[in-house]
Residue, then its C-alpha position, 0 to 999 in steps of 0.5 A: m403566466p398565461t395570456a389572456p384569450t383575444g376572442y371566442s373559439r370557433l367552438q365557444i361560438a358554434l355552441h352559442w346558438p344550440v345552447f340558446a335555442l335549448i334554453a328558449q326550448k325549456y321556456i316554451l315548454k315550461d307549461a308542460v312541466s308546470a302541468a306535469w308538476d301539478q299532477v304529481t303533487d295533486g296525487p294521481e300517478a303521473g303519466f309519460d309525457l314526451l313534453v316533459r321528457a324534451h324539457a329535461a333533455g333539452g336542460a341536460l344537453a344544454m348544460i353539457f354544452a355549457l360545461v364543454r364550452m367553459r372547459r374549452a375557454q379555460g384550456 
């Protein structure tokens, strides 16, 4: 039977603060995403918005970091 880990790995510690920063960035950019969504639902075509792209990219990166962290915690 495998033994339980005694603490966090270096990778888990290293990924903790970047994930925190990415989640904070998503909170900061939520108004831009909300405005873009309102634009889409009101009918006019939504244009390119760098803040919305940054919000989406930050979410994808946070998810990748979290998956890497969880995967490394298992093995």
